[in-house]
Steps between C-alpha positions, in 0.01 A plus 500: 500500500262578209150360516454223248181497300307172525553268205229513236305182428590555131653801325206631297236694696168658393680788327705271276418481126463118520255513793207373288693195372420138579851468641410744779173307555703186564721682747196625694338157497780343698836511319607832656633481858508751779258765633302725267603863542217716640541753222444226238172409668393864520582557135289202392214608728503849350469355148214281613326802650474630146329176393272523801391853412432403138286208615306718742422752224417245232179357650212675676370385838785265597611731779160498665506150659512372861863398438599835360648533150454159342800532269732536802409143605564368150850654510565379851419144397739528206784629727434217747483252208166380622198411287211744475137431407291772338123458542228702336220512246576508130621837376670629815849489340645193676697393191594854414643567845719188492628529142571871524686456826727247330560730208586795726769277653657459160369145433380415151265237365660204320584600142478295182837453329448363147871412471487280811176338384654423164811356667289284727286371209808398304628270774444133432627373834526651848809724539604561863748768398229694317269467803755640744588786266134586457438491879797734559369739232149497653640597841661814363153658462302494826133439421152447641236237414129574475227240434126457540407161638180295465380155600614384154858630536769239453833477684676545164352847453666630817805274554576405140471191277707189562818449293420170321856399409603509868176332610590200282816472712302517825572866589199729543594848384274787418581763237421796719661801324280806554261312730445503876813314593708618206852644533496869584129507605516697826131580551170335418132591503238229464141621452196303626742272678241299699324396179801315375490125454616278787808392302612865460425582869689195625803601292482854636500388866875443521596788268304761697657395829851372438551661157607163360346275239554150357716494186789295358404213735527702822409820683642811336504855643311753296596863437158613634507745794162682474170321465164678474164334432146622460147368534148635484411303812641287783487123482169346597260715298543390141179295489280772651662807349577638847831564671410298805479133596369273225287192548661288770822698478651254249660774285657659803631176641656408165661838439596604854856370472555721196317797650729477801794571273374865490556656841348832384155521331426850366147589407513754215205739548258593223495874430199651670249726332436691822722800582614561854477875434179645349558661164829318438537214252482152644767232473297343222504830304874532545570134419301526181688813386838334581403188306379706205821702499709185492295366213561817303874467566493139386319592180735789420843397632465124554564540877252557780750542787809718520836329460739484799725809534810497282712643779565275802225249407387239755560130435447156641836511678377790720221267623737207553757698693245669725350159592843367585590809708168487691581159648872551556609466861161394641619169637794662684278773638692767308265597212663699222204727415296519820548637850546186718288623793206610281516173309490308825183687605342434162596129524332480843167638371526298179518173690232613747259546208605170346435303821158661545391433144618142513311439823181647353514311172627175649810304417333237284463710185284762339183291456333463837208263543259754646639842422595466134807631325714739708876534457818307574811587700817296441871556536529530118231762484645701790841496330341637185294766679798620695711541184216690330466724805871591488478576130195723550680689778785586262269620223305727732788655700551833322762614752718202419447547123601869524807425707373667817543186704774235483263211532132427447313613814223238461345258467201706608146409605376497140734212418301277738208547255657209305295275731173644370583357153527132595123424490383187322139611443305827480323427826834448670627823350250703702557299815881524462487874453294549815727272701813676378378851572467434873846349510658789309367751752712329767814519279449856383670667792818287487540527122428873479814599697 
């Protein structure tokens, strides 16, 4: 009897001409049924390797961090559909990293359509048919949203103004086309996120966790799957200009619920003016030359970054499918992408670290009465860190990407480094790093096999 091929979850795979369409996005996000073929996952991972290499080459000094290449963690958070916080001084390319990453995935900023604006302005009463048609049209182009927040920012700037005709009838509806919760907006980057007004932050709490928001009189799912944010400092230091604990910890206490929505906090390093090798240019020298070259390109061609490749370009659906494949089969103990025995060993050491860190920080929260701000361990955070670790293992397994192994051999020791990015204060960052290093030495032998 001939061997039957397993049924495909949907007919069109990563090689299909329609792979970049929103229809495929909807299949990946839950409408398609059945297991993801391994070759589909590998094909998507190979495309994302190209994005990863472009990101590594685009900025100087981001490879030289305690966590390894910083951009790998940004991509891993995107695959895991977890929020990521970028921290660093002004001028270290936080916004540039986020926006360019979105563009390399084929996402575009919201565009102004004069015809649609004119049509909207001509309406004298609310037209539900027009609204649905506009929403469907918006979803056909997958987009990103980028905004700089301040303490004066209003909810309407991010979520959209209220539709007054419907409000008169008792239905609160926001006109959100092109904004954070707008149709077709798959990714978002909010700069200086902790300086936003309390009304904006409160509205963001649900969106950043459940990806839902209040509209039309009830909770509505958004199209958002990737959320990046940036800040010059952690909560607690706004009054003093430092990145530590402010007076009495009021800022930290107020903002900790929102900070906890970001399981990974990445500190973007400032390019150093000291060279590791005498006679060679420093990172500051190289970063300056790269920035100057980009400025020349912008002045002469209007672009300061290369466009995605025309042949076999990456897209948002590669990210979505890889995230779905990474989790497939975990509950049944038959993971699609990972060797079950190695995954079990990794899980053992993952939980060993989690228990130790929770015992050290305490179970009552991050703000301890005598020891100050440390870190928090919760089931929600562990779920997020485990997903990010799996995504990182896929990105860094060159043997799997090149087809030399059937499955990803990891997760490896370096994936446990996710725990070193959960600090809630700079002081805790050093303490956490020291605590984790001793634990990793115990896990090194098991995870190196």
